[in-house]
N, C-alpha and C positions, 0 to 999 in steps of 0.2 A: 494341545488344543489345535483344532483346525484353523486355517487362515480365516475362514468366515467367522469362526468363534472368536478369534483374536480381535477382528475388526468390530464385532458386536460388543466385546468388552470395552474397546476403545471408545465406542460411541455412547456408552452409558456409564453410570457410576460416579459422576461428579457429585461432590457434596452439595449441601443446600446453599442456594444463593443468599447473599447478605451476611455470610459468616466469615469472610476474609478479614484479617486484622487491618485496622485503619492506620495509615502512615501520616506523618507530618509533611505534607507536600511542599516541595521547594520550587523556586523558579530556576530556569536554566537558560543561559544566554550565551550565544556565540557572537562575538563582536569582531567583525572583519578578520576572521581566522584564515590564515594561510599555512599550508603544509606542502613541502616539497620533498618528494622521495626520489633520490637520484636526480635524473634529469627531468622528471615529470612534476608539473605543478598539479597536485591532487586536489587541494582546496585552495581557492583563490578569492580572498575577501569574503569568506562564507559568513552570512548574517542570518540568524534565526533566534527568536526568543519564545520560550514556552512559559505560559502562566501556570500558577499553582493548580495541580490536579488536571491539567490539560493533556489530552492525548494527541500528539502530532505524528503523522506518518511522513517519513522522508522517502520520497519516491524518485526513482531515476534508473537509467539504464546501467548495465555493468560498466564499471570504470568511471562513473560519474562522481564518485567520491563519497557515497553513502556510508559505507562501512568505516572509512577513515574518519568521517565526522563522528560516528559512534565511538570509535576508539579514542578520539580526542576527548569527548565528553567523559569517557570512563577514566581518563588519565593514563591510558596505555600508550598513546601516541603523543609525543611532544609537538609543539607548534613553533612555526618560524616567525609568525607575526600575529597581531591581534590579541584577544583574550577570551577565555571561557570563564563565566561566573555562575556560581550556584548560590542562590539567595543573595546575590549582589556581591559576594566575596570571590575574588579572582583565585581560581584553582589551576588555571593554565596561563602562563605567560611565556614569551620567548626566554629560554634558559631556566624556567622554573615550572615544575609540574607536581602538583599535590598528588600522592599515590592514590590508587583506587580505593583502598580500605579506609581512607580518611575523607572521602567525598560524600558519604551517605547515599551511595547509589546501589542499585541492584542490576545485575547483568544476566541476560539470557541469550546465549549464542545459538547460531544456526545449527551447529552439531550437538547442542545441549551441553557439551563439556562436563559430563558427569564423571565422578571419580569411580572407576570400576572396582577398586579394592575396598570401597566403603559401602555399607548397607544403604538402603533407601533412607532410613532415619538419619544415619551418620552424614549422608550427603547434605541433608537440610540443616543439620546441626552445625556443619562446617562454617557457615556464615554467622553463627550466633555465639561465637567464642567469648565475646565481651560480656555476655549475660552469665548469671549464675546458672548452674546445672538445672535446677528446678524450672526457672523461667525459660531457659533455652528449650528444654523438653516440651514445655507447654506450648510455646510458640511454634516449634517444629511440628508437633502433632496436630495443632490446629490447622496449619497449612496443608499437611497431608490429608487431613479430613476434608478440607475444602475441595481438593482436587481428586478425591475419591481413592486415595492410596493408603488410608489408615490401616487397612488389613495386610499391607505389603511392606511394612516398615523393616522387617528383618531380611527381606530379599535383597538381592544385588541387582544393579541396573541391567545386566545382561539377561536377567530373567523376565524383564518387562518388554512389552511390545513397543513399537515406535511411538504410538500415541501415548502410552503410559510413561515412556521416557520424557516425552515433551511435558507431560503434566508434572513429573518430578522436577524437571528444570524450572518450571514456573513456580512450584512450591518453594524451591530453594531460593529463587530470586525475590519472592515477596515475603518470606518468613521474617527477615530482619526489619520489615516495614520501612523500606528506603524512601527517602524524599524524592528521588529520581530513579526511574526504572528504564533501562535501555534494552531493547529487544532487536536482535539482528536476524532478519529473515526467519522468524520463529516457526513458520509453518511450511517452509519450502521442502522439507524432507517427508511430509505426510502426503498420502494419496488423496485424490480428489474427494473420495467419499468421507474421509475423516476430516479434511481441512475445514469445511464449513462449520461442523459441530465444534471442533476444538477451538476454532477462531472465535465463535460466539461465546463459548464458556470462558475463554481467556479474556475477552473484552469485558465480560461481566465481573471477573476477578479484578481487572484493572480499575473498573468503576468503583468497586467496593473498597479497594485499598486507598483510593484517591491519590495514588502516586502520580506525579508528573511523569508522563511516559513518552519516550521517543522510539518509534517503531520504524525500522528500516525495511523496505520492501521494494521489489521491482514490479509488483502486480498492482495495476491501477484499481481493479475492483476491490482488492484487499484494503488499499489505502482509503478508498471512498467509503467502505463499510466501517472501518475502525476509527478513522481519525476525526477529531473535532475540527482539525484543520489538516490540510495537506500541503507539503512544501515540495515543489518540483525542482530537482537538482539537475544541473547540466554543466559539465566541465568544471566542477568544483564551486559553482555559484548557484544560489537559489534564484531561479528565473521567475517563479510565481509562487505565491503562498496565499491560501484562503480556504474556505469550505470546499468540500467536494463539489457541491453544486456550482460554486463560482468558477472553479477550474474547468468544469465540464462545459458549462454554458458560455463562459467568456475566457477561453484560453488566450494567453498573452500573444501567441504567434502560431504559425502553422505547425512548427515542431511540437509544441505543447498539445495542440489538437490531435496530432497523429498519435501521441502517446496514449491518449485515452480511448481511441477507437480507430479502426481502419477508415479510410476516407476515399471517396471518389473526388478527384481534383480536376477542375476545368479552368483553363486559362481564359481570361477575358479582359476587356477594358471598360472603364466606367464612362457611360454616356447618359446624360440627363439624370444622374443620381442612381442609375441602376447598372448592373453587369449583365449583359445578354449572354444566355447559354442556349444550347439546343433544347433544353428543358423549359425554357422560358426566362423572363427577366427576374433578377434577384436584387433586392434593395441593397445599396452600397453606401450607407451614410458615412460621412467623415472622409470620403475620398474625393479628390479633385477630378474635374473633367479630363478624360484621357488617361487616368492612372491605370497602369497594368495591375491586375489583381488575380488571385486564385480563389475560385469558388470551391469550397470544400463541403461535401455532402456526406453525412453519416449514414451508414447502412441501416441502422435501427432508428426509424422515425423520419429520416430525411426524405425518403421516397416511398411511394405507394404504388403498387401495380394492381391493375384490375383488368378483367376481360372485356370491359366496355366502359363507356363514359368518357369524360374529358381527360386530356392528357396528351403526352407525346407518344407516338407509336414506337414500339420496341418489340424485341423477340427474346424470349427466355432461352439462354444457351446452356444453363446449368441449373440444377436444383438439388438441394440436399434437405432431408427431413431431420429436424431436431425435435426435441420433446415439445410439441405444441407450436413449433415455429418452422416456417419455410425459410431456407437460406438460398436465395436465387442470385443468378448473374444474368443481367439483361443488357442486350446490345441495342444501342440507340444511334441512329444516323448522326454523324457529326462529332461523335465522341469515340476516341480510339479504343480505350479500354472498356470492357464490360462493367456495368454498374452493379455494385453489391446491394442487395435488398434483404432485410430481415423483417418479416411480418407474420402475423398469426397464420397458422397452417390453413391451406386451402387445397383440398384434394383435387379440385378441378384444374389447377394450374399444372402445366407439364412442359418439359423441355421441347423446344421447337414451336411453342404456341406464340401467337401474336397477342400482344397486350398493350395497355395504355399506361404510361408512367407519369405520375404527378408529383410535384415538389411539396414538401412541408417546410415553409420558411423558418419555422422554429428550430429546426435541426440543420439548417444551412448556414455556414460561416463564410465570411469574406475577409481575405487577408491581402495585404500589399505584396506585390511580386517584385523581386530584385531584378 
């Protein structure tokens, strides 16, 4: 099959929605969990609670402790302090770790971790050994049907495309109908064309199973699309948790804001309740007179450029065309770095053109400056 044909097969063929087996969802709680690996404190008083059937995305940079938290939940990584509880029962304590196969969890790893010597059907049956053969076959085949691989059960993983391997890994993880499902960067190996479709179908399966799901990702957009809530992890601690809208609109600090989008940052001081900038005054509620602040402006929605009208004079120094969107850089007097602006495409805008720049306060944030 050609590469295009393989991708087309990956993008279609999922089973009917609403047919995944329903699990008995469990609660999952991390209570002040700490993990030290060698000289490095990887988790440091990590706190997070997932309700039954909730999908929570654990978001953070490389090295923030995301995958370690998942390994702790799975029972693969012992803890040095704190506790992990599933349905209120302690499954991890210092010196005591309930093994993965006794936790009622499902695991889906970044590299899929399929068994190359087992067929597609045997890969799914592997997690159903406690069932009798007829019941195990029924659940395995139902899971393969839901992910669109029912006609491939005799094949081996190496004969599947990357997207199909991802679907097999999903089927294997949900077939036992776990109370808690743990997914570690499940879409990172897929190309951009596949990722959105596979992510949408995977989310539909998670909703259907009602499994409590913890999804580790470094992609803010992915976390915002998938999670009922998003937990932002930094240096082994959750610095903010809430809905995607809450984290985007009200980031706890400048670092959190930077994680969700690039920013234009302008240093200022508060006077009369506002922070003055070369683009005009910005309201700064909650700050005292004379406080040093950083005004952070998002490129999408924070600024608008036009060829005429009100605003601060500026000049376009770079412009890239995306699908229906202009990505511009605009130089404004008094601001060292060019300002990034994303707005609906306008063919009349060109590099070197003089424009007027106006602020949209809804997408402008103000943070205290050290």
